[in-house]
C-alpha positions as CSV (number, residue, x, y, z in Angstrom):
1,M,89.4,129.4,97.5
2,M,90.7,126.6,99.6
3,Q,89.1,125.1,102.7
4,K,91.5,125.2,106.0
5,N,91.7,122.0,107.4
6,E,90.9,121.9,111.3
7,N,94.0,120.3,111.9
8,S,96.4,121.8,109.6
9,I,99.0,124.9,111.0
10,S,100.1,127.4,108.9
11,C,104.2,128.4,109.3
12,D,103.3,131.5,110.5
13,Q,101.4,129.9,113.5
14,L,104.9,127.7,114.5
15,K,106.5,131.3,115.2
16,V,109.6,129.3,114.0
17,D,112.3,130.5,111.5
18,I,112.3,127.5,108.8
19,G,114.4,129.4,106.7
20,S,113.9,128.9,103.0
21,C,113.5,126.4,100.3
22,Q,115.2,127.0,96.6
23,V,115.9,124.8,93.5
24,E,119.5,124.8,93.8
25,S,119.9,122.4,90.7
26,I,118.6,119.3,88.6
27,I,121.3,116.5,89.0
28,T,120.1,113.0,87.2
29,I,120.2,109.6,89.3
30,D,122.5,107.2,87.2
31,D,121.6,103.3,86.4
32,R,123.6,102.7,89.9
33,G,121.1,104.9,92.0
34,Q,123.8,107.1,92.3
35,M,123.7,111.1,92.1
36,V,126.7,114.2,92.1
37,L,126.0,117.0,94.3
38,P,126.8,120.0,92.4
39,K,130.3,121.3,93.4
40,E,128.7,124.8,94.1
41,L,126.2,123.4,96.7
42,R,129.0,121.4,98.5
43,L,130.8,124.3,98.8
44,K,127.7,126.8,99.8
45,A,126.9,123.6,102.6
46,G,130.9,123.2,103.8
47,I,130.0,119.4,102.4
48,K,133.7,117.9,102.3
49,P,135.2,114.5,101.1
50,G,134.6,112.2,103.8
51,D,131.5,113.8,105.8
52,K,129.4,111.6,107.1
53,M,125.3,112.6,105.8
54,V,122.2,111.4,107.3
55,L,119.4,111.4,104.5
56,V,115.8,112.0,106.2
57,S,112.5,111.3,104.1
58,W,109.1,112.8,104.7
59,N,106.2,110.2,103.7
60,K,102.8,111.0,103.4
61,D,100.1,108.4,102.1
62,S,102.9,105.8,101.8
63,K,104.9,107.9,99.4
64,V,108.2,109.7,100.0
65,H,107.5,113.3,99.1
66,C,110.8,114.8,100.4
67,I,114.2,113.5,100.7
68,S,116.8,115.9,102.8
69,L,120.5,115.5,103.6
70,I,121.8,116.7,106.9
71,K,125.0,116.4,107.9
72,S,125.3,113.7,110.9
73,D,127.1,116.3,113.3
74,E,124.7,118.7,112.7
75,L,122.1,116.2,113.3
76,S,123.5,115.0,116.3
77,L,123.5,118.8,118.0
78,M,120.2,119.3,116.7
79,V,119.4,115.9,119.0
80,K,121.6,117.0,122.3
81,G,119.9,120.4,121.5
82,K,116.1,118.8,121.9
83,L,117.1,115.4,124.1
84,G,119.5,116.9,126.3
85,P,117.2,119.2,128.7
86,I,114.6,116.4,128.4
87,M,117.2,113.9,129.7
88,K,118.7,116.6,132.2
89,E,115.3,117.1,134.0
90,M,114.4,113.3,134.1
91,S,117.6,112.7,136.1
92,K,116.5,115.1,138.8
């Protein structure tokens, strides 16, 4: 049985719907470092030509363990949603 680290937090303790993760496809990186997102995934995610994407990495022990793509307009909304109330409170 795995011992629980006293600093660890489980997903159910966060009380936040974090959605689900799933393997969508396996892609190949070419010699230039480029990859193609499958059409089905682009359609599902609403990604269109010209959309700006933000690449976010999760690092641990000096290694990148996860890479996520977020539409830049969605990230802007997330930041405004978190920082907006804080900035409003600070300006009082």
